[in-house]
N, C-alpha and C positions, 0 to 999 in steps of 0.2 A: 671627653667623652665620658657618659654614664657606664659603667664596669658590666660588662655582660653577666647577666644571672641577678642582678641586683632590681628589683622592680622601681619606676618612678611612677607613683601614682598621681602627681600633680597632672592638672589639665595643661596641656602643650598652647601655647598662645599662636593661633594662626591667621594670617591674615588672608584676605581673600585672594584667591589662586585660579589659574585655569586648569585643564584635566591636564593628561600626560603630556601634551605638546605646549604647556605655558612656555613662552620663549624666553630665553634671559640675556641681558647686554651688560657688560664691564661695567662697573663702578668702583673707583680707587679707594677703598676703604681700609683703614690700617689694620693690621692685625688679623683680616678677615681676605676670604676669598671674594671674587667680584660679585657683586648682590644683585636680585632680581630687578628686571624691570619688562612689563609685558610689553609682547610685538605681535602685530598680527600675522597669521600663519599664511603663506602662498596657498592659493587653492591647486589640486591636481588638475591635470589635463583630463583626466576621466577617471571613473572606477578603477581600482587596480589592486589586485593580489600578489604580495610578495613571499617568496618561498625562500628559505636556505636549507640545504641538506648536505651532509656530507663535504665533498669539495666543489660543490656548484651553488649557485642563487640565480632567481630571475625574476620578472613580474610578468602579470597578465592582466591585458585591459579588459573590462566589462566583463569580470569573471563569472558573474551570475547567471551569463548566459551559456547554456551547455554546448552548444558550438563553439564558443570562446574558450570555455574552460577546458574542454576535451581536447583542444588544438593547442594548448599552450605548453610550456615547458618542455618540449621536445628536444630542445637543444640549450640548456641552460648555462651561463657563464662558469666558466673553471675559475676557481681559487688558487689552485696552483697545489701547496701544502696545507694541511692544517683544517680540521674540520670545521663550519660552522657552529660556533656555541650560544648566539644571541642577534636577535634583531631588534631594531627600533625605529621610530622616526621622530624627528620635530617639527613636522609639517610640510618643510621644504624638502628635505633628503631622508632617505631611508638608507640605515646604517646597519652592515653585517660586521660582526666579530669573530675573529678565531684568536684561539691561543697561541698558535705558531708562527702565522703570516700576517699578522695586523688585521687591519679592517677595510672595508669599503663602503665609500661614501656616493650613494647613487641618486639623481636628481629624480624627483617622483616625475614631474612632466616628461622626462625622457624615458620612463620606463625600462629601466635597465641599460640604457644603450651608453652611456657616457658614465660609469661609474670610474671613481677614482680610488687608489690604493692609499690608505691613509695610516698612521700608527695608532691601531686601537687594540694592540696585542697585549699581550702579560709581560710583566716585568718582576723583579723582586721574586723570582722562585715561586711565581703564581701562575695561575691557569684562568682566563677568562670564563665567568660563570653566567654573567648578567650585563644588562645595559640598558641605558635608558639616554635620552636625547632630547636636547632644547636648546634653541635660539644658536646653533652654533656649537653647542659643547655637549661633552658625553660623559656619562657618569658610568665608572666601569666596576663590576664588581669581580673581584677572584677568589678564588677557592681557598687561598690563603688568610681569607678574612681581611682584605684592603679594600676600599672603596676610594678609587680616584676620579677627579673632575678634569677634565682636558678639553682643549680646544679640539674642535670635530677637523680642522683643516689642516692638522701637523701631517706632513710629510711622512713617507714612510722612512724608518730608518733602522740602525741596527737592534735587532732584537734583543732584549735583556736589559737595555739600556731606558731608562724613564726621560721621556722628552722633555725639552725645558717648558713647555706649555702645558704639563699635569701637575698637578699638585694631589698629594695624601688628603682624602677627606677625614677619614676617620679609619679604625683599625677595630676589627672585632675579634681580634685573638687567633684562635686556631678553628674558628667559625667559618664556613664557607658561605659566600654573599650569594645565594642561590637566585633570588629574584630582585629585582628593582623597579620602582615605579615613581615617576614623578606626578603628584596631584595636589590639589589643595594648597598648594605653594609649598609643599613638604616632598621629600624623597624618602620613600619606605623602602624597607631592604629585610628580604626574609633571608633568616641567618639560621643555618643547620647545626642541630645539636654536635655536640662534639663528644662523640665517644659514648656508646651505650653504658660501657662499665664506669665511666666517668660521673654520670649523674646531670652532666652541665647540658640544659635543656637548650632547645631550639627558642630563638628570640624572633619577634617582630619588631624592627628598630623604626621609628620616627627620626629624621634628621632635615637639620635647616640646609639645603642643597648647595648653600655657597658659604656657609661658616665651620670652619675647622674644628674636630673633636666637640660638634654639637649632638651627635646622636642621642637617642632615648628610648628606653625601653617602652613599646606599646604594649605589649603582651606576649607571653611565653605559650609553647604550646608543646612542651614534654621532648621526649626522643625522637624526634623527626625533623620535617625542613619544611619551608613554605616554597614548592615548585613556582608558583607563578601569583602574580596580583595584579588586580583589575579595580578601577573605581568608577563610580555611578549610583545613581538613586538615593545619593547622600550618605553613602558607605564605600569602606574599603573592603574588598573583596579578596579571599586568601584560599589558594587550591594548596592543601596542606598534603604530605606524601603518605601519611597516615589517613587515607580514606575520607578525609572532611572536607566540605567547603565551609569557609567562616566568614561571618559578617562583622565587621569591627566598624567601631566610631572613628572617626579621622582623627579626634582630638583628644578623647580621652582614654587612659591606659586601664588595661586589667577589663575592656568592656566588649570584648569578643564574644560572639555565640554559634554555635552550630546551626548551619543553613541547609545542609545536605550531608546525608552520611550513607557511605557504602561499606561492603565489607570484602575487604582484603584487596580493594584497587585502588592504588595511589591517584591523586587528582592531580596530572602532569601540568593542566593548562586551566584558565578561566578567562574569560572575557565578556564586558557589558556589551549590549547592543542599543543603549540609548533609549529603549522603550520598553524598560521595566522587565527585561530577560536577562538572565545571567546564563551563559553556556560555558560548560565544564568538559575538560576530555578525563576520562578515567581509563587508567591502564589495568591490565589483569586478564585472566584467563576468560573471563566473561565481561570485558571491559565494555563502556558505552560511552556515546557523547550524550551528555546531560543539557536539557533546558530547565532552568530553576527560574519559578516567580520570585521576586524581589519582595512582594507584598506578605508572604507568609514564608515561614519555617518549612522544610522539608516536605515543598510540592516541586519536587524535580519529577521529570518524567523524561523518558529516551527519543532522543532523536533518531539515534542508530544504536544497535546493539551488536555485543558478538564481535565488537572489532577492540584492538589494542590502541586505545587513543594517544596521540602525543601532543597535537596542539590544536587551539581552536582560534578562531578570528571571527568576531561577530561583526554583520555588516550586510547591506544590501538586501534586509530585510529577513535574513536569516542567518546562518552559521556557517564557515568553513572547517573543515575539521580535515587533518591528514592523520592516518593510521598507518600501520605496517603494511596494508594490503591497496590503498586507495587514496586518491585526493578526493573529499566530499563536497558538496556544497545542499544542505538540509540533510534530506534523507536519499539524495542521489549520489551515485557514486560514478567519476569518471575515469575509468581506469586507463584509458587512452593517455590522458594527462600523468598519471602518477608512476610512471615506471622510474622516474627520476627524483619523485618527491616522497617515498617511502617516509615515513616518521620527519617530514621537514617541521621548521619551525615557521610560521606564519604570520603576515599581517596585512591588513585590509585597510586601504585608503580612499576614503570617498572623495565622488568627482568636486564636490565642493571644498575640499580642503579639509584638513584635520583642526577642527574647533573645539573650544572647551565649553563647559557647560554653562548654565546660568545659576544665577543665585537671586533672592528676597531679601530686602533689607527691611525690616518693617520697626516704625517707630510708633511708641504707643503714646497715647495723649490722656490727658484727666479731665474732668467737668469741673462743676462748682464745689464738688464733694472733695476736692484735693486739699482745701484749706483745713478742714477736718484731718486730713491724711497728715499734713503738715504738722500739726500739733502732735499727732500719735508718733510720729516719726522723731520729733524732736525730744519729746519725754521718753518713750521707752527706749530709743535708740538701737531696736532690734530689727529694724526693717520692715518693711510689708512683702509677704510672699506673694508673687505672682507667676503665671504660666503662658507660655506662648505657643501655639500648636499649628504646624504648617501640615497640610493635606493636599494631594494631589494625585496627578497620574500615575498608574503603574501601583498602587496601594502605598505611594509614599506618605510617610505618617512620623513627623519629627516633633516632639515637645522639647523645650528648654524652659529652666527655672529663671525669673527675673525678680529684682528686688524695684518695688515701685515707689521706692521713697523718694526718687528723682524728680516725681510728678508733683510732689510736694514743693517744690521751687520752683515750679512754671516750666520745668524742663520736659523732656520725653527719654524714653527707656528704648533703647535701639538694641536690636538684635538682626545677625544676618544670616541665612541658611543657604551654604554655597550647595554645589554640584547637585543642582536639579537639572531634570531633564524639561526640553521645552514643553509647553502646556501650560491651563489654568490652575492656580493654586488657591486654595481657602485658608485665610488665616485668622484664627479665633484666640482671644486673650481675656485672660479672667482673674482676681484675686484669689487666693487659696486658702489664707488664714486671717481673716477679719470678719466680724462678725456680719459687717454691710458688704454684701457680695456685688462686685461691678465687673463688667464684659464687654466684649464687642467683636467685630468680627468685618473681615473686609475679604476681597480678592485681587488676584495680581497676575499678569501672564508673564510667562518665564520665557526669555529668547537666549539662544546661545551666546556666549561671551558678553552677556549684559546681566546686571544685578537690577532687578524692578524694584521699586519703591511703593510701600503701601503703609498708609497712617491708620490705626485703630484707635478709635476713642471709646474710652471705657465710661460704660453708663452705669444706672443703678440696675440690678436684677431683681425679681421678684421671687422669692424662695416659692 
């Protein structure tokens, strides 16, 4: 573990991964927790909205229909004791976690009818604060700074005793683990600051989800915490308790930037809709539900206003939100459904199942000029700088630097762009530090859970 408070500016090596629901399977690796292997997620029976609040939980089919949503959740299932603290899905089941009474695993296709009591509660004097799920495993974040990885089918046992199917992944000391997210083959964790007088800042962690003590600092955000995390459009999105929505590079340390800022309203939840819009719930006396464009910073508009937002779940062409007064879809409030759902934690599951996003694999190729390039690279030893730019739907625009000297040996320079929304993307590449300019372009269509390949041949450019 990298000690909290110490920056780790090196880039984290990231393998291609699925979004929140990237499934994992066990591999017997000595000294490590079981390693990841992609598994196809099972489709849901229909669109469904899942909600957990207080001592109850439930699911609603086809929730974007006013009639359906208004009639749902009239008799939610009872937990018994202990408030629901977090909700997550692996694409097959939805999981609810409580601090006092373990957790519940609910098959998506059954819409909450056959939930099983499992051990997802807290131990080691901690309380559950956050939850992530993938491939039959749960990652549990506690208020004492501990993150555990557990088999999701562990039967409920004695509270306070860690089950044999769990292992401590990492320990953030006394920083509460207030949010967790699986994305890009990593586990991201939002850690709270520890005491305003101590000066110990809140930290955004990037972790190998299956390796013990392998978490690293991605960025720090002062005396506050990250209430919610989301991923999409090529970035990590962070809802900070101190009024700010952040956009962060998934791999590079200290590369987060303010994307939306309020005054005096904590960001309690963020959710990405897969269509170039990030939604956020802001609490406060003049709280709102925001829709923020991912194409440009500070382009957030109110979906609802004068509401004390608790959570948001993007999907079905809009956003579901839970406030202190109602359950909403878009600008419509369904008060008939909300008597049991004030301040609920929400999760939306589409009918086609929870799937990962796509990616683009770019291979650059050179022409006759690579012979001259070879001589330059062999003589100078400094390499040849180039760039690859990928643009597409929703204002997506990412550029990475590459060394083109590999082309001099008859090879190709490869770069992979992950977490891309479906659609058509344009790829442009060029040299950047040679008196002779070369460039090229291409296009590729991105599909969910797939990496599309495109070859770009660099040709001479006229100045």
